[in-house]
C-alpha positions as CSV (number, residue, x, y, z in Angstrom):
1,M,54.7,-25.2,17.4
2,V,53.2,-28.7,17.0
3,D,55.0,-31.1,14.6
4,G,56.6,-28.1,12.8
5,A,53.2,-26.4,12.3
6,R,52.3,-23.0,13.8
7,V,49.2,-23.0,16.0
8,E,46.9,-20.0,15.5
9,S,46.3,-17.9,18.5
10,P,42.7,-17.2,19.6
11,V,43.1,-13.6,18.3
12,E,44.2,-14.9,14.9
13,R,41.3,-17.3,14.7
14,A,38.8,-14.5,15.6
15,M,40.3,-12.3,12.9
16,A,40.0,-15.2,10.3
17,D,36.3,-15.7,11.3
18,L,35.7,-12.0,11.0
19,E,37.1,-12.0,7.4
20,R,34.8,-14.9,6.5
21,V,31.8,-13.0,7.9
22,R,32.8,-9.9,5.9
23,A,33.1,-12.0,2.7
24,L,29.6,-13.5,3.4
25,R,28.1,-10.1,3.9
26,G,29.7,-8.9,0.6
27,R,28.1,-11.8,-1.2
28,I,24.7,-11.1,0.4
29,K,24.9,-7.4,-0.6
30,Q,25.8,-8.4,-4.2
31,M,22.7,-10.7,-4.3
32,E,20.5,-7.9,-3.0
33,R,21.9,-5.5,-5.6
34,T,21.1,-8.0,-8.3
35,R,17.5,-8.2,-7.1
36,V,17.1,-4.5,-6.9
37,D,18.7,-4.0,-10.3
38,S,16.2,-6.4,-11.9
39,P,14.7,-4.9,-15.1
40,A,11.7,-2.7,-14.5
41,I,8.5,-3.0,-16.6
42,A,6.2,-0.3,-17.7
43,T,4.4,1.2,-14.7
44,L,2.0,4.1,-14.5
45,P,3.9,7.2,-13.3
46,G,1.3,7.8,-10.7
47,L,2.2,4.6,-8.9
48,A,5.9,5.3,-8.6
49,D,5.6,6.5,-5.0
50,A,3.9,3.3,-4.0
51,L,6.5,0.8,-5.4
52,P,10.0,0.1,-4.2
53,G,12.3,1.4,-6.9
54,G,9.4,3.3,-8.5
55,A,8.2,0.5,-10.8
56,L,7.2,-3.1,-11.0
57,K,10.1,-5.5,-11.5
58,Q,10.6,-8.6,-13.6
59,G,10.9,-11.7,-11.6
60,A,9.2,-10.1,-8.5
61,A,6.0,-10.8,-6.7
62,Y,3.7,-8.1,-5.2
63,S,0.7,-8.4,-2.9
64,V,-2.4,-6.3,-3.0
65,A,-5.2,-6.6,-0.4
66,D,-8.9,-6.0,-1.0
67,S,-8.6,-3.5,-3.9
68,L,-9.3,-4.6,-7.5
69,S,-9.0,-0.9,-8.6
70,L,-5.4,-0.9,-7.4
71,V,-4.7,-4.3,-9.1
72,M,-6.1,-2.9,-12.3
73,A,-3.9,0.2,-12.0
74,L,-0.8,-1.9,-11.6
75,L,-1.8,-3.9,-14.7
76,A,-2.6,-0.8,-16.8
77,G,1.1,0.3,-17.2
78,P,2.5,-2.9,-18.7
79,S,-0.7,-3.7,-20.6
80,G,-0.7,-0.3,-22.2
81,A,2.9,-0.8,-23.2
82,G,2.0,-3.9,-25.1
83,A,2.5,-6.7,-22.5
84,W,0.2,-9.7,-22.3
85,C,-1.4,-10.1,-18.9
86,G,-3.3,-12.9,-17.2
87,V,-5.8,-13.0,-14.3
88,V,-6.4,-16.2,-12.4
89,G,-9.2,-16.8,-9.8
90,I,-11.0,-13.5,-9.8
91,P,-14.6,-14.0,-11.2
92,D,-15.4,-10.4,-10.4
93,F,-12.6,-9.0,-12.6
94,G,-14.8,-6.8,-14.8
95,V,-13.6,-6.1,-18.3
96,E,-15.4,-2.7,-18.5
97,A,-13.6,-1.6,-15.4
98,A,-10.4,-3.0,-16.8
99,A,-10.8,-1.1,-20.0
100,S,-11.6,2.1,-18.1
101,S,-8.4,1.6,-16.1
102,G,-6.3,1.5,-19.3
103,I,-5.9,-2.3,-19.7
104,D,-5.7,-3.5,-23.3
105,L,-8.4,-6.2,-23.4
106,S,-7.0,-7.7,-26.6
107,R,-3.9,-8.8,-24.6
108,L,-5.7,-10.0,-21.5
109,V,-6.3,-13.7,-20.5
110,L,-8.9,-14.5,-17.9
111,V,-9.1,-17.8,-15.9
112,P,-12.0,-16.9,-13.5
113,R,-12.5,-20.3,-11.8
114,P,-9.3,-22.3,-11.9
115,G,-10.3,-24.7,-9.1
116,K,-7.7,-26.6,-7.1
117,G,-5.1,-26.3,-9.8
118,W,-4.9,-22.5,-9.5
119,L,-1.2,-22.5,-8.5
120,N,-0.1,-24.6,-11.4
121,I,-2.3,-22.5,-13.8
122,T,-0.6,-19.4,-12.4
123,A,2.8,-21.0,-13.0
124,A,1.8,-22.0,-16.6
125,L,0.6,-18.5,-17.4
126,A,3.9,-17.1,-16.1
127,D,5.5,-19.0,-19.0
128,A,3.3,-17.2,-21.5
129,V,2.5,-13.7,-20.3
130,S,4.5,-10.8,-18.8
131,V,2.3,-10.1,-15.7
132,V,0.1,-12.6,-13.9
133,V,-2.5,-11.6,-11.3
134,T,-3.6,-14.5,-9.1
135,C,-6.0,-14.8,-6.2
136,P,-4.6,-17.4,-3.7
137,L,-7.4,-19.9,-2.9
138,E,-5.4,-21.3,0.0
139,R,-2.3,-20.6,2.0
140,V,0.9,-20.7,-0.1
141,S,3.8,-22.6,1.4
142,P,7.2,-21.0,1.4
143,A,8.5,-23.9,-0.7
144,D,5.8,-23.3,-3.4
145,S,6.3,-19.6,-3.4
146,A,10.1,-20.1,-3.8
147,R,9.6,-22.4,-6.8
148,L,7.2,-20.0,-8.4
149,A,9.7,-17.2,-7.7
150,S,12.4,-19.1,-9.5
151,R,10.1,-19.5,-12.5
152,L,9.3,-15.8,-12.5
153,R,13.0,-15.0,-12.6
154,Q,13.7,-17.5,-15.4
155,R,10.8,-16.1,-17.5
156,G,11.2,-12.5,-16.6
157,A,7.5,-12.4,-15.5
158,T,5.9,-10.4,-12.7
159,L,3.3,-11.7,-10.2
160,I,0.6,-9.7,-8.5
161,A,-1.2,-11.6,-5.8
162,F,-4.7,-10.5,-4.9
163,G,-4.3,-11.5,-1.3
164,E,-1.4,-12.5,0.9
165,W,1.9,-13.8,-0.6
166,P,5.1,-14.9,1.1
167,R,8.1,-12.7,0.7
168,A,6.4,-10.2,-1.6
169,E,8.5,-7.3,-2.9
170,A,5.8,-5.0,-1.5
171,Q,2.5,-5.4,0.2
172,L,-0.1,-2.8,-0.7
173,S,-3.5,-2.1,0.8
174,V,-6.0,0.7,0.6
175,T,-6.6,2.0,4.1
176,G,-9.1,4.9,3.2
177,S,-10.8,6.6,0.4
178,A,-13.0,9.6,-0.4
179,W,-14.8,10.7,-3.6
180,S,-14.9,14.3,-4.8
181,G,-17.5,15.9,-7.0
182,V,-20.5,14.9,-5.0
183,G,-22.4,17.6,-3.0
184,R,-25.6,17.5,-1.0
185,G,-28.1,16.1,-3.4
186,H,-26.2,17.1,-6.6
187,G,-23.1,16.4,-8.6
188,Y,-21.5,13.0,-9.4
189,P,-18.2,11.3,-8.5
190,V,-15.3,12.5,-10.6
191,A,-12.2,11.4,-8.6
192,R,-11.3,9.3,-5.7
193,E,-8.5,10.0,-3.3
194,V,-7.1,6.8,-1.7
195,M,-4.5,6.2,1.0
196,V,-2.3,3.2,0.2
197,A,-0.3,1.5,2.9
198,V,2.9,0.0,1.6
199,T,5.3,-2.4,3.3
200,D,8.5,-3.5,1.6
201,R,10.6,-6.6,2.1
202,A,12.5,-4.9,4.9
203,Q,9.1,-4.4,6.6
204,T,9.3,-0.7,6.4
205,P,5.8,0.8,6.4
206,R,4.8,4.0,4.7
207,T,1.6,5.6,3.3
208,V,1.1,7.2,-0.1
209,K,-1.8,9.2,-1.4
210,L,-3.1,8.4,-4.9
211,M,-6.0,9.6,-7.1
212,L,-7.6,6.4,-8.2
213,P,-9.1,7.5,-10.6
214,G,-8.1,11.2,-11.0
215,E,-10.5,13.7,-12.6
216,S,-9.2,12.8,-16.1
217,G,-9.8,9.1,-15.4
218,G,-6.1,8.2,-15.0
219,I,-4.0,7.4,-11.9
220,R,-1.9,10.1,-10.3
221,S,-0.1,10.8,-7.0
222,D,0.9,14.1,-5.5
223,A,4.0,14.0,-7.6
224,A,3.0,12.5,-11.0
225,A,0.2,12.2,-13.4
226,G,-0.7,8.9,-15.1
227,P,-2.1,8.5,-18.7
228,G,-5.8,8.8,-19.3
229,A,-8.2,5.9,-19.1
230,G,-9.6,4.0,-22.1
231,T,-12.8,5.3,-23.6
232,R,-16.2,3.7,-23.9
233,D,-15.6,3.1,-27.6
234,R,-12.4,1.3,-26.9
235,F,-14.2,-0.9,-24.4
236,D,-17.0,-1.8,-26.8
237,A,-14.5,-2.6,-29.6
238,A,-12.3,-4.9,-27.4
239,R,-14.8,-6.5,-25.0
240,D,-15.6,-9.5,-27.1
241,E,-11.9,-10.2,-27.8
242,V,-10.9,-11.0,-24.2
243,P,-9.9,-14.7,-24.0
244,S,-11.7,-16.4,-21.1
245,L,-10.6,-20.0,-20.6
246,D,-13.3,-22.6,-20.2
247,A,-13.1,-25.8,-18.2
248,Q,-11.5,-27.8,-21.1
249,D,-8.9,-25.0,-21.6
250,E,-8.1,-25.2,-17.9
251,E,-7.7,-29.0,-18.0
252,R,-5.2,-28.6,-20.8
253,M,-3.3,-26.1,-18.7
254,L,-3.1,-28.5,-15.9
255,D,-1.3,-30.9,-18.2
256,V,1.9,-28.7,-17.9
257,P,4.6,-30.0,-15.6
258,Q,3.6,-29.5,-12.0
259,L,5.1,-26.5,-10.1
260,T,6.8,-28.9,-7.6
261,A,9.0,-30.0,-10.5
262,V,10.3,-26.6,-11.2
263,S,13.8,-26.0,-10.0
């Protein structure tokens, strides 16, 4: 006893510290459950095996390396369900291939050459569309990715980076592919089997097999079949409707508040 107050023993202090650690762990688990329980957006069934939770999530960022076909497949689900989508910094993003993948060209915004303001244009599009694809033109700092992540959560938008992205919900890359339907001097390609390497936020690697495209033109895995692709008529009807921002449009987008001001 010191001045009438009881002094904790070392064992009691250790038990109190343990309770604080347990409480902190409980809060962290609750935060993780909140992230996992984020609303899912429409995703092609054939991609379920390649994504944590079986679908794209609102407020999440994903990273795809070196495969525009896989990017288009990820866009096809939400686009086909009526979502607006935007693509930033990919001049080779072909609208005919997009239509064949099932993307609705009438709800697609293209910013092929955003210049140095690519990150702020990406953030501005996240305010207006449901899914944004962006090609990082430089290394993204953890601070910038955290600010954009906050914006995605506030707006309920989803980011797909065509390249590396910090703390992505999942990183996907095509590690191998083979076409079927082609023989020695005859036939034509009808389906492509791809092996997709997936690494989640826990850095757990796995590999899934997809048909990209399948024989019907859709996307399927060993366990599920995706919807069919768009037809040539659909492409011809929608091709001229794709908004593609010119230099003046991009300048106006750069007038939005800078990403660094987003809390």
